[in-house]
C-alpha positions as CSV (number, residue, x, y, z in Angstrom):
1,M,34.6,-142.1,13.0
2,N,32.8,-138.7,13.1
3,F,31.0,-137.3,16.2
4,E,27.1,-136.8,15.9
5,N,27.6,-133.3,16.6
6,K,30.6,-130.5,16.9
7,L,32.0,-130.5,20.2
8,I,32.0,-127.8,22.6
9,S,35.3,-126.8,25.1
10,G,35.1,-126.9,28.2
11,V,37.5,-127.1,31.7
12,L,37.5,-130.1,33.9
13,I,36.5,-129.8,37.3
14,K,36.0,-133.3,38.6
15,R,35.0,-137.0,38.1
16,Y,33.0,-138.6,40.9
17,K,31.0,-141.9,41.1
18,R,33.0,-143.3,38.0
19,F,30.4,-142.2,35.3
20,F,30.0,-138.5,36.2
21,V,32.0,-135.6,35.7
22,D,31.4,-131.7,36.3
23,I,32.8,-129.5,33.3
24,K,32.8,-125.6,33.4
25,I,31.6,-124.1,30.4
26,G,31.8,-120.7,30.1
27,N,30.3,-119.4,33.5
28,K,28.6,-122.6,34.3
29,I,29.3,-125.9,35.2
30,E,27.5,-128.9,33.8
31,T,27.5,-132.5,34.8
32,A,28.5,-134.7,31.8
33,H,28.4,-138.5,31.4
34,C,32.0,-140.3,31.9
35,P,31.6,-143.1,29.0
36,N,34.6,-144.9,30.7
37,T,35.0,-147.4,33.2
38,G,39.0,-147.3,33.8
39,S,41.1,-145.3,36.3
40,M,42.1,-142.8,33.3
41,Q,45.2,-142.5,35.5
42,G,47.0,-139.0,34.9
43,L,43.8,-137.4,32.8
44,L,41.6,-136.2,35.9
45,N,43.9,-133.2,36.5
46,K,41.3,-130.3,37.5
47,G,41.7,-127.7,35.1
48,S,42.4,-129.6,32.1
49,K,40.5,-128.8,29.0
50,V,38.0,-131.0,27.6
51,W,35.6,-131.7,24.7
52,I,32.5,-132.8,25.4
53,S,29.4,-133.3,23.0
54,K,25.6,-132.6,23.6
55,S,23.3,-135.1,22.7
56,N,20.4,-134.5,20.2
57,N,18.1,-137.0,22.7
58,K,16.2,-134.7,24.7
59,K,15.0,-137.1,27.2
60,R,18.5,-137.8,28.4
61,K,19.4,-137.2,31.8
62,L,22.5,-136.0,31.1
63,M,22.7,-133.7,27.7
64,Y,26.8,-133.8,27.7
65,T,29.4,-136.6,27.0
66,L,32.9,-136.5,27.9
67,Q,34.8,-137.3,24.7
68,I,38.1,-135.8,24.8
69,I,40.8,-134.6,27.7
70,E,43.7,-132.6,26.5
71,D,47.1,-134.0,28.2
72,K,50.0,-131.5,28.0
73,G,48.1,-129.9,25.0
74,N,47.8,-133.5,23.4
75,K,43.9,-135.0,22.7
76,V,43.4,-138.1,24.3
77,G,40.1,-139.9,23.7
78,V,38.3,-141.1,26.5
79,N,34.9,-142.9,25.2
80,T,35.1,-146.2,25.3
81,H,31.8,-146.7,23.8
82,F,33.7,-145.7,20.1
83,T,36.5,-147.9,20.3
84,N,34.9,-150.7,18.3
85,K,33.4,-148.1,16.2
86,I,37.0,-146.6,15.1
87,V,38.5,-149.8,14.6
88,L,35.7,-151.4,12.3
89,E,36.2,-147.9,10.1
90,A,39.6,-148.6,9.9
91,F,38.8,-152.1,8.8
92,K,36.5,-150.8,5.9
93,N,39.0,-148.3,5.0
94,N,41.9,-150.9,4.8
95,S,43.9,-149.1,7.5
96,I,45.0,-152.3,9.6
97,K,47.4,-153.5,7.2
98,E,47.8,-157.2,8.5
99,F,44.5,-157.9,7.1
100,G,43.6,-157.8,3.1
101,K,41.1,-155.3,1.3
102,S,38.6,-158.6,0.8
103,S,38.3,-159.5,4.1
104,I,35.0,-160.1,5.9
105,V,34.7,-158.5,9.1
106,K,31.8,-159.3,11.7
107,P,31.6,-157.5,14.9
108,E,30.7,-158.9,18.5
109,I,31.1,-162.7,17.5
110,K,30.7,-165.1,20.4
111,F,33.2,-168.0,21.2
112,G,32.7,-170.1,24.0
113,N,32.0,-168.3,27.4
114,S,33.5,-164.9,25.9
115,R,32.4,-162.4,22.9
116,F,35.1,-161.7,20.8
117,D,35.1,-157.7,19.3
118,F,35.5,-159.2,15.6
119,L,36.0,-162.3,13.6
120,V,37.8,-161.5,10.4
121,T,37.4,-164.0,7.5
122,E,39.8,-164.2,4.8
123,K,40.6,-166.8,1.9
124,S,42.5,-169.0,4.0
125,S,41.8,-168.2,7.4
126,K,39.9,-166.7,9.9
127,A,41.0,-164.8,13.2
128,F,39.2,-163.4,16.1
129,V,40.5,-159.9,17.0
130,E,40.0,-158.7,20.7
131,V,40.4,-154.8,21.1
132,K,41.7,-152.6,23.9
133,N,41.2,-148.9,24.4
134,V,44.8,-147.4,25.7
135,T,44.9,-143.8,27.2
136,L,47.7,-144.6,30.0
137,K,51.1,-142.4,29.4
138,R,53.3,-142.0,32.0
139,K,56.8,-141.3,30.6
140,N,59.1,-141.4,27.2
141,S,56.5,-140.8,24.7
142,I,55.2,-144.7,25.7
143,A,51.7,-145.9,25.6
144,E,50.5,-148.4,28.2
145,F,47.8,-151.0,28.9
146,P,46.2,-151.5,31.5
147,D,45.5,-148.5,33.4
148,T,44.5,-150.8,36.5
149,T,43.8,-154.5,37.4
150,T,41.6,-156.1,34.2
151,E,40.3,-159.7,35.2
152,R,38.1,-159.4,32.0
153,G,41.3,-158.6,29.7
154,S,42.7,-161.7,31.4
155,K,39.9,-163.7,30.3
156,H,39.8,-162.6,26.7
157,I,43.7,-163.8,26.7
158,I,42.4,-167.2,27.9
159,E,39.8,-167.5,25.2
160,L,42.1,-166.3,22.8
161,E,44.6,-169.2,23.3
162,K,41.3,-171.8,22.9
163,A,40.3,-170.1,19.7
164,A,43.8,-170.7,18.5
165,K,43.8,-174.5,19.4
166,Q,40.7,-174.5,17.2
167,G,42.6,-173.2,14.3
168,Y,41.6,-169.5,14.4
169,K,44.2,-166.8,13.9
170,I,43.9,-164.7,17.0
171,Y,44.8,-161.0,17.8
172,I,44.8,-158.1,20.5
173,L,44.5,-154.9,19.0
174,F,45.3,-152.2,21.2
175,L,43.6,-149.0,20.1
176,I,45.5,-145.7,21.6
177,Q,43.2,-143.2,21.5
178,R,46.1,-140.7,21.9
179,E,48.9,-138.9,19.5
180,D,51.2,-138.1,21.4
181,C,53.3,-141.7,21.7
182,K,56.0,-143.5,19.8
183,Q,55.6,-146.9,21.3
184,F,53.2,-149.4,23.7
185,T,54.1,-151.6,26.3
186,L,52.7,-153.1,29.4
187,A,51.8,-151.8,32.6
188,S,53.2,-154.7,34.5
189,D,53.6,-153.2,37.6
190,L,49.5,-152.3,37.7
191,D,48.4,-155.8,36.7
192,P,51.3,-158.5,36.9
193,V,48.8,-161.2,35.6
194,Y,47.8,-159.7,32.7
195,T,51.1,-159.3,31.6
196,K,52.5,-162.8,32.4
197,L,49.4,-164.3,30.4
198,L,49.7,-161.9,27.4
199,L,53.8,-162.5,27.1
200,K,53.3,-166.3,27.6
201,A,50.5,-166.2,24.9
202,V,52.9,-164.2,22.2
203,K,55.4,-167.0,22.6
204,K,52.7,-169.4,21.0
205,K,50.1,-167.8,19.0
206,L,49.0,-164.5,19.9
207,N,49.6,-161.7,17.6
208,V,49.8,-157.8,19.2
209,L,48.9,-155.0,17.0
210,C,49.2,-151.5,18.5
211,Y,47.5,-148.5,16.5
212,D,47.5,-145.0,17.4
213,C,44.8,-142.3,16.7
214,K,44.5,-138.7,14.9
215,F,42.3,-136.4,15.9
216,S,40.2,-133.8,14.7
217,L,37.1,-132.1,16.1
218,K,34.9,-134.0,13.4
219,G,36.0,-137.2,14.8
220,I,38.7,-139.4,15.2
221,K,40.4,-142.2,12.9
222,V,43.5,-144.4,13.0
223,N,46.6,-143.2,12.1
224,K,49.5,-145.1,12.3
225,K,51.1,-148.7,13.6
226,L,53.3,-148.6,16.7
227,K,56.0,-150.6,17.9
228,F,54.9,-153.1,20.7
229,K,58.1,-152.7,23.4
230,I,58.2,-155.9,25.3
231,N,59.6,-155.7,28.8
232,E,60.2,-159.0,30.3
């Protein structure tokens, strides 16, 4: 997935009111949109190098959007609006190896009281794929999810289990928008309810996929599959 415009480097000053960040560009401080509702734990250190984009829409109130924060020299994608776009492109490029080249992929499919990110249809099966964006890394090159309590995430697991009872294959794909991790696990201390629900679903029919990303100043793409480390 390519960025619309070339990214601009800056320095993080602060994040506030969830959707605003002050960025120093040269000698000037600009307020940019922060497209991430999560806690962004570990990423909001004052003085961190960041990468932002400038919109072509002159009517926008905030012309800049935060795209990447560097954590100890490693790029971390924080724009959650891009998550599904990155995964959709990966499906088209056959980068998600669990699905065949002939798969038909449809985004944003309603099921029951939820809307899943993708419906993947193959010759002999249909699968719902729910995507979760991952930015948290606290130690030992291990990515973690969630970075705060996620009631919405718990609801999706329950809805996926209902879909499995109707014959659908079910997947959660954790997209790790980092390139400095070797494994993925669940942050059970930050949301024990989500962890319990997911591990229970894994013992039944839920498939867990974990892929990290590769960054350039042109864009972000799915890179390689990581091992899911289960801590029970």
